[in-house]
C-alpha positions in Angstrom: 3.1 -1.7 -39.3 -0.5 -0.8 -39.6 -2.6 -3.6 -41.2 -5.5 -1.2 -41.8 -4.2 2.3 -42.3 -7.8 3.7 -42.4 -6.7 7.3 -42.6 -4.2 6.6 -45.5 -1.3 8.2 -43.6 1.5 6.1 -44.9 4.1 8.3 -46.6 7.7 8.4 -47.7 10.4 10.5 -46.2 13.7 11.0 -48.0 16.7 11.8 -45.8 20.1 12.3 -47.5 19.0 10.1 -50.4 17.6 7.3 -48.3 13.8 6.6 -48.2 11.8 5.8 -45.1 8.2 4.9 -44.8 6.3 6.7 -42.0 2.8 7.5 -40.9 2.3 11.2 -41.6 0.7 13.4 -38.9 0.1 16.0 -41.6 -2.0 13.6 -43.5 -3.8 12.7 -40.3 -4.5 16.4 -39.7 -6.6 16.4 -42.9 -9.2 14.2 -41.1 -8.4 15.0 -37.4 -9.1 18.7 -37.0 -6.8 20.6 -34.7 -4.2 18.0 -33.9 -1.4 20.4 -34.7 -2.3 22.0 -31.4 -1.7 18.8 -29.4 1.2 18.6 -27.0 4.1 16.9 -28.7 4.0 14.0 -26.3 0.5 13.2 -27.4 1.5 13.4 -31.1 3.9 10.6 -30.3 1.0 8.5 -29.0 -1.1 9.4 -32.0 1.7 8.2 -34.4 1.9 5.0 -32.4 -1.8 4.3 -32.9 -1.6 5.2 -36.6 1.3 2.8 -37.1 -0.3 -0.1 -35.1 -3.9 0.2 -36.2 -5.2 -3.4 -36.6 -8.9 -3.1 -36.0 -8.6 -5.1 -32.8 -6.1 -3.7 -30.3 -6.1 -0.3 -32.1 -9.1 1.0 -33.9 -10.0 4.1 -35.8 -12.0 5.3 -32.8 -8.9 5.1 -30.6 -7.1 7.3 -33.1 -10.0 9.8 -33.2 -10.0 9.9 -29.4 -6.5 11.5 -29.4 -8.0 14.4 -31.4 -11.1 14.5 -29.3 -8.8 15.0 -26.3 -8.6 18.7 -27.3 -12.2 19.2 -26.4 -11.7 18.6 -22.7 -7.9 18.4 -22.5 -8.4 15.0 -21.0 -9.9 11.6 -21.9 -11.2 8.4 -20.3 -10.3 6.4 -23.4 -8.2 3.4 -23.0 -5.6 2.8 -25.7 -3.0 0.1 -26.4 0.5 1.6 -26.7 3.4 -0.3 -28.2 6.8 1.1 -27.3 9.7 0.5 -29.7 12.0 -1.1 -27.1 12.5 -2.1 -23.5 15.3 -1.1 -21.1 16.2 -3.0 -18.0 18.7 -2.8 -15.2 20.0 -6.0 -13.5 18.0 -5.8 -10.2 14.8 -5.9 -12.2 16.2 -7.6 -15.2 17.3 -10.8 -13.4 13.8 -11.7 -12.2 12.5 -10.8 -15.6 14.9 -13.2 -17.3 14.1 -15.7 -14.6 10.5 -15.5 -15.5 11.2 -15.9 -19.2 13.3 -19.0 -18.4 10.5 -20.3 -16.2 8.0 -19.7 -19.0 10.2 -21.7 -21.3 10.2 -24.5 -18.8 6.4 -24.3 -18.4 5.7 -24.3 -22.1 8.1 -27.2 -22.7 6.2 -29.1 -19.9 3.0 -28.3 -21.7 4.4 -29.9 -24.9 5.2 -26.6 -26.7 8.4 -25.2 -28.2 10.4 -23.3 -25.5 11.9 -21.1 -28.2 8.6 -19.4 -28.8 9.4 -17.5 -25.6 11.6 -14.7 -27.0 11.5 -10.9 -26.8 9.6 -9.5 -29.8 10.8 -5.9 -29.0 14.5 -5.0 -28.7 15.6 -5.4 -25.1 18.8 -3.9 -23.5 19.7 -4.9 -20.0 22.4 -2.8 -18.4 24.1 -4.3 -15.3 24.5 -1.3 -13.0 22.8 -2.0 -9.7 25.1 -4.6 -8.2 28.3 -2.7 -7.3 28.6 -1.7 -3.7 30.8 0.8 -1.9 32.8 -1.7 0.1 36.1 0.1 -0.4 36.4 3.8 -0.6 38.7 6.8 -0.4 41.8 5.1 -1.8 43.2 4.4 -5.3 42.4 0.7 -5.1 38.7 1.2 -4.3 37.5 0.7 -7.9 39.6 -2.4 -8.5 38.6 -3.9 -5.2 34.9 -3.2 -5.6 34.9 -4.8 -9.0 36.6 -7.9 -7.7 34.1 -8.1 -4.8 31.2 -7.5 -7.2 32.2 -10.3 -9.5 32.7 -12.7 -6.6 29.3 -11.9 -5.1 27.4 -12.0 -8.3 29.0 -14.8 -10.2 25.8 -16.9 -10.3 23.6 -14.0 -11.4 26.1 -12.9 -14.1 26.4 -16.5 -15.4 22.6 -16.6 -15.7 22.5 -13.3 -17.6 25.2 -14.4 -19.9 23.1 -17.6 -20.6 20.1 -15.3 -21.4 22.3 -13.2 -23.7 23.0 -16.3 -25.8 19.6 -18.1 -25.4 17.2 -15.3 -26.2 16.9 -13.4 -29.5 16.5 -9.6 -29.5 18.2 -9.4 -26.1 21.5 -7.6 -25.4 23.4 -7.2 -22.1 25.7 -4.3 -21.3 28.2 -5.9 -18.8 29.0 -4.5 -15.4 31.4 -1.7 -15.0 30.1 0.3 -18.0 27.6 2.7 -16.4 24.1 3.4 -15.2 21.4 2.2 -17.5 19.8 5.6 -17.9 23.1 7.3 -18.7 24.0 4.6 -21.1 20.6 5.0 -22.7 21.0 8.8 -22.9 24.6 8.7 -24.2 24.4 5.7 -26.5 21.3 3.6 -26.9 18.6 6.2 -27.6 18.1 7.5 -31.2 15.2 9.9 -30.7 13.8 8.6 -34.0 14.0 4.8 -34.4 14.3 2.9 -37.7 13.8 -0.7 -38.6 13.4 -2.8 -41.7 10.0 -4.3 -41.7 8.6 -6.3 -44.6 11.5 -5.3 -46.8 10.9 -1.5 -46.2 12.8 0.9 -44.0 10.5 2.6 -41.5 11.1 5.7 -39.3 9.1 6.3 -36.1 9.6 7.9 -32.7 12.0 6.2 -30.4 9.9 5.1 -27.5 10.4 2.7 -24.6 9.4 1.4 -21.3 11.9 0.5 -18.7 12.1 -1.6 -15.5 13.3 1.3 -13.5 11.2 4.3 -12.7 13.9 6.7 -13.8 13.6 5.5 -17.3 11.9 8.9 -17.7 15.4 10.5 -17.9 15.4 9.7 -21.6 12.5 12.2 -22.2 15.2 14.9 -22.0 16.3 13.9 -25.5 12.8 13.8 -26.9 12.2 10.0 -26.4 8.9 9.2 -24.8 9.6 6.7 -22.1 8.6 5.8 -18.5 9.1 3.1 -15.9 6.9 0.1 -15.6 7.1 -2.9 -13.4 9.2 -5.8 -14.5 6.0 -7.8 -14.9 4.6 -5.2 -17.4 7.9 -4.9 -19.2 8.1 -8.7 -19.7 4.6 -8.6 -21.3 5.8 -5.7 -23.6 8.8 -7.8 -24.5 6.5 -10.7 -25.4 4.3 -8.5 -27.7 1.6 -7.4 -25.4 0.6 -3.7 -25.7 0.8 -1.4 -22.7 -2.8 -0.5 -21.7 -3.2 3.1 -20.7 -5.7 5.9 -20.6 -4.9 8.9 -22.8 -3.3 11.1 -20.2 -3.8 14.6 -19.1 -0.8 16.7 -20.1 0.5 19.5 -17.8 2.5 22.2 -19.5 5.5 23.5 -17.6 6.8 26.8 -19.0 10.4 27.7 -18.4 11.7 31.2 -18.9 14.9 33.0 -17.9 18.3 31.6 -16.9 19.7 30.1 -13.8 21.6 32.7 -11.7 25.2 32.5 -10.7 26.0 29.8 -8.2 22.8 27.8 -8.8 23.0 24.3 -10.3 20.7 22.1 -12.4 20.1 20.1 -9.2 18.7 23.1 -7.5 16.5 23.6 -10.6 15.2 20.1 -10.5 14.4 20.1 -6.8 12.4 23.3 -7.4 10.6 21.8 -10.3 9.9 18.6 -8.3 8.4 20.6 -5.4 6.3 22.7 -7.7 4.8 19.7 -9.6 4.2 17.7 -6.4 2.2 20.7 -5.1 0.4 21.0 -8.4 -0.5 17.3 -8.4 0.6 15.4 -11.6 0.3 11.8 -10.6 -0.5 9.7 -13.6 -0.2 12.7 -16.0 2.4 13.6 -18.6 4.4 16.8 -18.0 5.7 18.6 -21.1 8.2 21.4 -20.9 8.0 24.4 -23.2 8.9 28.1 -23.3 11.8 30.1 -24.6 13.9 29.2 -21.5 14.5 25.9 -23.2 16.8 27.6 -25.8 19.4 28.1 -23.1 18.8 24.9 -21.1 21.5 22.3 -21.9 20.3 18.9 -22.7 22.1 17.5 -19.6 19.9 19.8 -17.5 16.8 18.7 -19.3 17.7 15.0 -18.7 18.2 15.9 -15.0 14.7 17.3 -14.8 13.2 14.4 -16.8 15.0 11.9 -14.6 13.0 13.1 -11.5 9.6 12.6 -13.0 8.9 9.8 -10.5 9.7 12.2 -7.7 7.2 14.8 -8.9 4.7 12.0 -9.6 4.3 12.3 -13.3 4.4 9.4 -15.8 7.1 11.4 -17.6 8.6 14.9 -18.1 8.9 15.4 -21.8 11.2 17.8 -23.7 10.6 18.1 -27.4 13.4 17.7 -30.0 15.2 20.9 -31.0 18.7 22.2 -32.0 20.0 21.4 -28.5 19.0 17.8 -28.9 21.0 17.6 -32.1 24.0 19.3 -30.5 24.0 16.7 -27.8 23.7 13.8 -30.3 26.7 15.2 -32.1 28.6 15.6 -28.9 27.8 12.0 -27.8 29.0 10.6 -31.0 25.8 9.6 -32.7 26.2 8.7 -36.4 25.5 11.5 -38.9 22.7 9.6 -40.6 20.8 9.2 -37.3 21.1 12.9 -36.6 19.9 13.8 -40.1 17.0 11.4 -39.7 16.0 12.9 -36.4 15.9 16.4 -37.7 14.0 15.6 -40.9 11.5 13.4 -39.3 10.7 15.6 -36.3 10.3 18.7 -38.6 8.0 16.7 -41.0 5.9 15.5 -38.1 5.5 18.7 -36.1 7.6 17.2 -33.3 10.3 19.8 -33.6 10.3 22.6 -30.9 9.9 26.0 -32.5 10.4 29.3 -30.6 7.1 30.5 -29.2 5.4 27.1 -29.3 2.3 27.1 -27.1 0.5 23.7 -27.4 -2.9 23.2 -25.7 -2.4 21.6 -22.3 -4.8 20.3 -19.6 -3.2 22.9 -17.3 0.1 24.7 -17.0 2.5 26.3 -14.6 5.5 28.6 -15.0 8.9 29.0 -13.5 11.3 31.9 -14.1 14.6 30.1 -13.7 16.3 33.2 -12.4 14.4 32.8 -9.1 15.9 29.4 -8.3 18.1 29.2 -5.2 20.6 26.7 -3.8 18.6 23.8 -2.3 18.7 20.3 -0.9 15.8 17.9 -0.4 15.1 15.9 2.7 15.5 14.5 5.2 13.0 11.8 4.0 11.4 12.6 0.7 12.7 14.0 -2.6 9.9 16.5 -3.0 10.7 18.2 0.3 12.9 21.0 -0.9 14.8 22.9 1.7 16.7 26.1 0.9 20.4 25.7 1.8 20.3 28.1 4.9 17.3 26.2 6.3 18.9 22.8 6.4 20.0 23.0 10.1 16.5 24.0 11.3 14.9 21.3 9.2 17.3 18.7 10.7 16.5 19.9 14.2 12.8 19.5 13.5 13.5 15.8 12.6 15.7 15.4 15.7 12.9 16.7 17.9 10.7 13.8 16.6 13.3 11.3 17.7 12.0 11.4 21.3 13.6 8.8 23.6 13.8 8.2 27.3 17.3 9.4 27.0 16.0 13.0 26.6 14.7 12.8 30.2 18.0 11.4 31.3 19.7 14.4 29.8 17.5 16.8 31.7 18.2 14.9 34.9 22.0 15.1 34.3 21.8 18.9 33.7 19.5 19.6 36.7 21.8 17.7 39.0 24.8 19.7 37.8 26.3 16.6 36.2 28.5 16.5 33.2 28.4 14.4 30.0 25.6 13.7 27.5 22.9 11.1 27.7 22.7 8.5 25.1 20.3 9.7 22.4 19.8 13.0 24.1 19.6 16.3 22.1 23.2 17.0 22.8 24.5 13.4 22.6 28.1 13.0 21.4 30.4 10.2 20.7 34.2 10.0 20.7 35.6 7.9 17.9 39.2 7.0 17.2 40.0 7.2 13.5 43.6 6.5 12.3 44.9 6.9 15.8 43.2 10.2 16.4 40.2 11.0 18.6 37.2 12.9 17.0 33.8 13.9 18.3 30.7 13.0 16.4 27.2 14.5 17.2 23.7 14.5 15.8 23.7 15.6 12.2 27.1 14.2 11.5 27.5 13.5 7.8 28.6 9.9 7.7 28.0 9.4 3.9 28.8 11.9 1.2 28.2 10.3 -2.2 28.4 11.6 -5.7 26.2 9.0 -7.2 23.1 8.1 -9.3 21.8 8.8 -12.8 20.2 12.0 -11.9 23.3 14.1 -11.6 26.3 12.1 -12.7 25.1 12.4 -16.3 25.4 16.2 -16.1 28.9 17.6 -16.9 28.2 21.0 -15.4 27.5 19.7 -11.9 30.2 17.0 -12.1 32.8 19.6 -13.1 31.5 21.9 -10.4 32.2 19.2 -7.8 35.7 18.8 -9.2 36.3 22.5 -9.0 35.1 22.7 -5.4 37.5 19.9 -4.5 40.3 21.7 -6.3 39.8 25.0 -4.5 39.4 23.2 -1.2 42.7 21.3 -1.6 44.5 24.4 -2.7 43.4 26.0 0.6 44.7 22.9 2.5 41.3 21.6 3.5 40.4 17.9 4.2 37.1 16.1 4.5 36.0 15.3 8.0 37.4 11.8 9.0 34.0 10.3 9.9 32.6 10.9 6.3 32.4 7.9 4.0 33.0 9.6 0.6 32.6 8.1 -2.8 32.4 8.9 -6.5 30.3 6.6 -8.7 29.9 8.1 -12.2 27.1 7.1 -14.5 29.5 6.2 -17.3 33.2 6.0 -18.1 32.9 9.2 -20.1 32.6 11.1 -16.9 36.0 9.7 -15.8 37.5 10.9 -19.1 36.3 14.4 -18.9 37.2 14.9 -15.2 40.7 13.7 -16.1 40.9 15.9 -19.1 39.9 18.9 -16.9 42.6 17.8 -14.5 40.1 17.6 -11.6 40.4 13.9 -10.7 43.5 14.3 -8.5 41.7 16.9 -6.3 38.6 14.7 -5.9 40.9 11.7 -5.0 42.7 13.7 -2.4 39.5 14.6 -0.7 38.4 11.0 -0.7 36.1 11.1 -3.7 38.0 8.3 -5.4 36.2 6.2 -8.1 34.4 3.4 -6.4 32.5 2.0 -9.4 30.2 2.7 -12.4 26.7 2.1 -11.0 23.9 3.3 -8.8 25.6 2.5 -5.5 24.4 4.7 -2.6 21.2 6.0 -4.3 19.7 2.5 -4.2 21.1 1.4 -0.8 24.4 -0.1 -2.1 26.3 2.3 0.2 28.2 -0.5 1.7 29.2 -0.8 5.4 30.2 2.1 7.5 33.5 1.8 9.3 33.0 -0.3 12.4 34.0 2.5 14.8 31.5 4.9 13.1 28.6 2.3 13.2 29.3 1.5 16.8 29.3 5.2 17.8 25.9 5.7 16.1 24.4 2.7 17.7 25.7 3.1 21.2 25.0 6.8 21.5 21.7 6.6 19.5 22.9 9.4 17.1 20.7 10.7 14.3 23.2 11.1 11.5 23.0 12.3 7.9 23.9 11.1 4.4 24.3 13.7 1.6 24.1 12.3 -1.9 23.5 13.5 -5.4 20.7 11.0 -5.9 17.0 11.0 -6.5 15.6 8.9 -3.6 16.0 9.5 0.1 13.2 7.4 1.6 13.6 6.0 5.1 16.0 3.1 5.4 17.0 3.3 1.8 20.5 4.7 1.9 21.8 2.9 5.0 20.2 1.3 8.0 22.2 3.5 10.4 21.2 6.8 8.7 17.9 8.4 9.5 18.4 11.7 7.7 19.1 11.6 4.0 19.6 14.7 1.9 19.6 15.0 -1.9 22.1 17.6 -3.1 24.1 18.7 -6.1 27.6 17.0 -6.5 29.4 20.3 -5.5 27.3 20.5 -2.3 28.0 16.8 -1.6 31.7 17.8 -1.5 31.0 20.9 0.6 29.2 18.8 3.2 32.0 16.3 3.3 34.2 19.2 4.3 31.8 20.5 6.8 30.9 17.1 8.3 27.5 18.0 9.7 24.1 19.1 8.4 23.5 21.4 11.5 25.9 23.9 10.0 24.5 26.7 7.9 26.7 26.6 4.8 25.6 30.1 3.9 26.9 31.8 7.0 29.1 29.4 8.9 32.6 28.2 7.8 33.0 24.7 6.3 36.4 24.3 8.1 39.8 25.9 8.3 42.5 26.4 5.7 46.2 25.6 6.1 46.7 28.9 8.1 43.7 28.0 10.4 41.6 30.7 8.9 37.9 29.9 8.4 36.8 28.9 4.9 33.2 29.6 3.7 31.3 28.0 0.9 31.6 31.2 -1.2 35.4 30.9 -1.0 35.4 27.5 -2.9 32.3 27.8 -5.1 33.2 28.0 -8.8 31.8 30.7 -11.1 29.6 29.8 -14.0 32.4 30.8 -16.3 34.8 28.4 -14.6 32.3 25.6 -14.9 31.7 26.4 -18.6 35.4 26.4 -19.3 35.7 22.9 -17.8 32.6 21.6 -19.6 34.0 22.8 -22.9 36.7 20.1 -22.5 34.1 17.3 -23.1 34.3 16.0 -26.7 32.7 13.4 -28.9 35.8 11.3 -29.0 35.3 10.3 -25.4 31.9 8.9 -26.2 33.0 7.2 -29.4 35.9 5.5 -27.7 34.0 4.3 -24.6 31.0 2.9 -26.5 32.9 1.4 -29.4 32.7 -2.1 -27.9 30.1 -1.7 -25.2 28.6 -5.2 -25.1 31.9 -7.1 -24.8 32.8 -6.5 -21.2 36.1 -6.9 -19.4 38.1 -10.0 -18.7 35.9 -10.9 -15.7 32.8 -10.9 -17.8 34.3 -12.7 -20.7 35.7 -15.4 -18.4 32.3 -16.5 -17.0 31.4 -20.1 -17.9 27.8 -20.4 -19.1 25.5 -23.3 -19.8 23.9 -23.7 -23.2 20.5 -24.8 -24.2 17.0 -23.6 -24.9 16.0 -24.0 -21.3 18.0 -23.1 -18.2 19.8 -25.7 -16.2 18.5 -24.7 -12.7 20.8 -25.3 -9.8 18.8 -26.4 -6.7 21.8 -25.3 -4.5 21.9 -21.7 -5.9 21.1 -19.0 -3.4 20.7 -16.4 -6.2 18.6 -18.0 -9.0 15.7 -20.4 -8.5 12.8 -21.5 -10.7 9.8 -19.5 -9.3 6.5 -21.2 -8.6 4.3 -18.8 -10.6 3.5 -21.1 -13.5 3.1 -24.4 -11.7 -0.6 -24.9 -12.7 -0.4 -23.1 -16.1 -1.6 -26.2 -17.9 -4.7 -26.5 -15.8 -8.1 -24.9 -16.7 -8.7 -21.4 -15.4 -10.7 -21.2 -12.1 -13.6 -18.7 -12.0 -13.1 -15.5 -10.0 -14.5 -15.7 -6.5 -15.2 -13.5 -3.5 -12.6 -13.2 -0.8 -14.0 -14.8 2.3 -12.9 -14.9 5.9 -9.6 -13.1 5.2 -7.3 -11.7 7.8 -5.3 -8.5 7.8 -1.6 -9.2 7.3 -0.7 -5.6 8.1 -2.2 -2.2 8.5 -0.2 0.8 7.2 -0.4 4.5 7.1 0.3 7.0 4.2 3.3 6.9 1.8 4.2 3.3 2.1 6.8 3.0 -0.6 8.0 0.1 -2.6 11.2 0.4 -0.6 9.1 -0.5 2.4 7.2 -3.3 0.7 9.8 -4.8 -1.6 13.0 -6.4 -0.2 15.8 -3.8 -0.6 19.1 -3.0 0.9 20.9 -5.1 3.5 19.7 -8.4 4.7 19.7 -8.6 8.5 21.2 -11.8 10.0 18.1 -12.2 12.3 15.5 -11.7 9.5 13.7 -14.6 7.9 15.8 -14.1 4.8 19.0 -14.0 6.8 18.1 -17.2 8.6 17.2 -18.9 5.3 20.5 -18.0 3.7 22.4 -19.2 6.8 20.5 -22.5 6.5 22.1 -22.8 3.1 25.5 -22.2 4.5 25.8 -18.6 3.3 27.8 -16.5 5.7 26.4 -13.1 6.8 29.4 -11.3 5.1 28.3 -13.0 1.8 24.6 -12.1 2.1 25.0 -9.4 -0.5 21.8 -7.2 -0.9 18.2 -8.1 -1.4 18.3 -6.5 -4.8 21.1 -8.9 -5.9 19.0 -11.9 -4.9 15.9 -11.0 -6.8 16.2 -14.1 -8.8 15.5 -16.3 -5.8 11.9 -16.1 -4.7 12.7 -17.9 -1.4 14.8 -14.9 -0.3 12.5 -12.3 -1.7 9.2 -13.5 -0.2 10.9 -13.6 3.2 12.0 -10.0 2.7 8.6 -8.6 1.6 7.3 -6.1 4.2 10.6 -6.7 6.2 12.0 -3.1 5.9 13.4 -1.9 9.2 11.6 1.4 8.8 8.1 0.1 7.9 5.4 0.8 10.5 2.6 -1.6 11.0 -0.2 0.2 12.8 -1.3 -3.1 14.3 1.8 -2.7 16.5 1.1 0.9 17.3 3.3 2.2 14.5 6.4 0.6 15.8 9.2 0.2 13.2 10.1 -3.2 11.8 8.5 -5.9 9.6 6.4 -7.6 12.2 2.7 -8.1 12.7 0.1 -9.7 15.1 -1.3 -13.1 14.1 -5.0 -13.2 14.5 -6.7 -14.7 16.4 -3.8 -16.0 18.5 -2.5 -12.5 19.2 1.1 -13.7 18.8 3.6 -11.2 17.5 5.9 -12.4 14.8 7.7 -11.5 11.5 5.2 -10.8 8.7 6.6 -13.6 6.6 6.2 -16.1 9.5 2.6 -14.9 10.0 1.9 -15.3 6.3 3.2 -18.8 6.3 1.1 -19.7 9.4 -2.0 -18.2 7.7 -1.3 -20.3 4.6 -1.1 -23.5 6.7 -4.5 -22.5 8.2 -6.0 -21.9 4.7 -6.6 -18.2 5.5 -6.5 -15.6 2.7 -5.0 -12.2 3.5 -5.5 -8.6 2.8 -3.4 -5.5 3.4 -4.9 -2.2 4.5 -3.2 1.2 3.8 -3.5 4.9 3.5 -2.6 7.3 0.7 0.1 6.9 -2.0 0.5 3.2 -1.4 3.5 1.8 -3.5 5.3 5.1 -4.3 8.9 4.9 -5.3 10.9 2.6 -7.5 9.1 0.3 -9.9 9.9 -2.9 -8.0 8.1 -5.9 -9.3 8.9 -7.9 -6.1 6.7 -5.5 -4.2 3.8 -7.3 -6.1 5.4 -10.7 -6.5 6.2 -11.0 -2.8 2.7 -9.8 -1.9 1.1 -12.6 -3.9 3.5 -15.3 -2.6 2.6 -14.3 1.0 -1.0 -15.1 0.2 -2.4 -11.6 -0.1 -5.5 -11.5 -2.2 -6.3 -7.8 -2.1 -4.8 -4.5 -1.0 -7.3 -1.8 0.2 -5.8 1.7 0.2 -6.8 5.3 -0.1 -4.7 5.7 -3.3 -2.1 3.9 -5.3 1.1 4.8 -7.1 0.6 4.1 -10.9 3.3 1.5 -11.4 2.6 -0.5 -8.3 -1.1 -0.6 -8.9 -0.4 -2.0 -12.3 2.1 -4.5 -10.9 -0.5 -5.8 -8.3 -2.9 -6.5 -11.1 -0.1 -8.1 -13.2 0.5 -10.6 -10.4 -3.2 -11.3 -9.7 -3.5 -9.2 -6.5 -6.7 -7.1 -6.4 -6.1 -3.3 -5.7 -9.1 -1.7 -4.0 -9.5 1.9 -3.2 -11.6 3.5 -0.4 -14.4 5.7 -1.7 -16.5 8.6 -0.4 -13.7 10.0 1.7 -13.5 6.9 3.9 -10.3 5.6 5.3 -9.0 3.2 7.9 -9.4 5.7 10.8 -12.9 6.8 9.9 -14.1 3.2 9.6 -12.4 2.3 12.9 -10.4 -0.6 11.4 -7.7 -2.0 13.7 -6.4 -5.0 11.7 -8.1 -7.5 14.0 -11.1 -7.9 11.7 -12.2 -10.8 9.5 -12.6 -9.4 6.0 -15.1 -10.4 3.3 -15.0 -8.8 -0.2 -18.1 -9.3 -2.3 -18.9 -8.8 -6.0 -15.8 -10.6 -7.4 -16.8 -12.8 -10.3 -16.2 -13.4 -14.0 -18.4 -10.3 -14.7 -16.0 -8.0 -13.0 -15.6 -4.7 -14.8 -12.9 -2.0 -14.7 -13.4 0.5 -11.7 -16.5 -1.4 -10.5 -17.6 -0.8 -6.9 -17.4 -3.8 -4.5 -18.6 -4.3 -1.0 -16.4 -5.1 2.0 -17.5 -6.5 5.3 -15.1 -6.1 8.2 -16.2 -8.0 11.4 -14.2 -7.2 14.6 -13.4 -9.4 17.5 -16.7 -8.5 19.2 -18.7 -9.6 16.2 -19.6 -6.1 15.0 -19.7 -5.8 11.2 -18.8 -2.6 9.4 -19.8 -2.6 5.7 -18.3 -0.2 3.2 -17.8 0.2 -0.6 -14.5 0.2 -2.4 -13.5 0.9 -6.0 -11.9 -1.9 -7.9 -8.7 -0.3 -9.3 -8.4 -2.7 -12.2 -8.6 0.2 -14.7 -8.8 -1.3 -18.2 -10.3 -4.2 -20.0 -6.9 -5.7 -20.7 -6.2 -5.7 -17.0 -9.4 -7.6 -16.3 -8.2 -10.3 -18.7 -4.9 -10.4 -17.0 -6.5 -10.6 -13.6 -8.8 -13.5 -14.6 -5.8 -15.4 -16.0 -3.9 -15.0 -12.6 -1.6 -12.3 -13.9 -0.2 -10.8 -17.1 2.5 -13.4 -17.7 0.0 -16.2 -17.1 -2.2 -14.6 -19.7 0.6 -14.5 -22.3 1.7 -18.0 -21.5 -1.8 -19.4 -21.8 -2.2 -17.7 -25.1 1.0 -19.2 -26.4 0.1 -22.7 -25.1 -3.3 -22.4 -26.7 -1.6 -21.7 -30.1 
């Protein structure tokens, strides 16, 4: 707690006879005029500063700066924020634990005690990203997928079990439990945290950072939290504060109610589109308005979940009666619920009717105007009204221009029959279960009820079950080329679908349980049936996936699928019945009933009353039972053999977990910062390069550098698993960096695939191979890019892989918040074009030699630097860039070679 308490705010709160110490915002208001008008999310930051005031990382001026925010509704003040806890999923958690294990090795090598490397903040790691949809549409799917998951991930899971025993303050939720964000919402979060510190019980807001960008989901229950890179999360675990600027806060006023037939998913896609248009990158969004009184907490969590998609740091919902209702429903203890109510009311964190805090800016949505929607085919913010999906797909198809289109015209002009491969009317005949079927462009080959966004929401999950029930009763079946799956966010979902007697109908349509995890939304969609994949490839079909997820970037869901649509779970079921996204579900039939009569969406869509009756079957006993022994795991987990010891016994033959090279020179003196000289451009990218493009994700191609490496170890292609599952092996990950099949390097004219041109030889090769050749030549590298570089998931390997490839700097028009931070955290310099300049205006081609001047030990946050780019003719273009190291702490991290290097050097020095 605060070692200074300059404002004398420490007070006592008595709840049901128990006393808690806390830092009173009411007492602070006696010295900080007007703070009662602050957005509630900023009140949480204010309390955090009051509680952690130490005169060094947090000063009285930092505290006053929160109140001064009201003058301009913004601030350029950097503060040091300390979240109460850290949340991880296994894709990002494994490399984090690998780094901790490597730090233990390094500190032991330097003569220190390895046990000084331990999380100082509580850490929960939920294994939820490893299950894949290998088996589907049968009763054995879940059992078989679990068996395959355990076989594939045995090394990783043994490593995590070692971490669970070796590290203090570190818990692991075993596989097969649920998605980390849903487990957090249903069980881990407390809204108001408590801890015994120095012999006293303290109460303070439950806050966290997580190694998944959708950590923001927890803001739906009044918990301030957002995603950070694994690198930044590791530093937070080790006691480092999160450096941040006091954010602007955009108020989003909600009024009215959703109309009949409209879901929470439709609402969140509308909110996402509105906020993207508004521009909220790097800002807090706080929801207010009387519409919240009728907005269920699950709907709030759905909106909060999508904060990365609308670009905000978080989407915060204050605590109110609905929060407490959900806490009771989800089985929270009575003393926790009482503490939450008493604390939030005492601190002015409770939402009252008519609350109108002062915001930087605001916007308003009357929820009665929301309509049924999807988002796609490539970005979550591109909302499309349901009737407009066919036209939007056709616009995408028109962009897929191939020579086959000319061949189609020739066939038609000559009076020929048939369709050209890839042409606008291309079709493929496939044989499925002995019957022939015709597939065409727009075919829905994946229909997945998946991801944290929607599977945490009983209303949309029950709606999906009711759609399935009505369809089955009419004698309908899903189209045979559709790979359908159901991956709930927790076992509670299974319980309430069964209690509502909807599971048999979902099963009969092919939406059998495939696992409890993220699956399709993160690219773990598994293989398509061979005959479907062959038809897509041979006929160059542009096909669709419809999923209830939050991400639909190119190449993310499945390498054979170019059009990905986000939709509510009931619409996922509807599209599985229709089988194609070129059908207007508002006006055209989904299929035929048992009497061969057309069935329309309106015929099987449940009423709000029907959904409410099903949701009423959810009870607290389901939550209490499922979470009673959540950390124990099943027989598979308990049967894993683990090594013991303070340091990890690395296996040189492991293809999953290896000791990374990041800390090899940690016992050597720091080198001074130097200019980047005679660098070459590794790749030149356009706008919206996501971390899915940069970081290894999804399937590993046999012919890729990573695939060739695994085969050299004797790993068969069928056992490659995904990149995400191999994040603990830097040899795989650095080979997969910039290797996405959909990435477009402008040095190759925008052609898809992870290749580049080596300069000056002019040879074309894989980006990894070029990087290794440059390293042998002693040549530093830079990456050039457009706007929004690094959007998407908070993948630390997007930065780790970049530094291991030898990239010293990334020069872009703008950066996504987390990725910019991660680059700094790994010692890569993020630089931003200024004065409206960009790659095109400067005439850069990627063939230049690059010099970056002004990098030295006097480097300051946001300093301007000079870049010289000399082309092959010897012409030099000079331009300025802004150093996007934004805070003093980040300067310290960068000088040390990265944030973990900084922490480790501090520990060694002690």
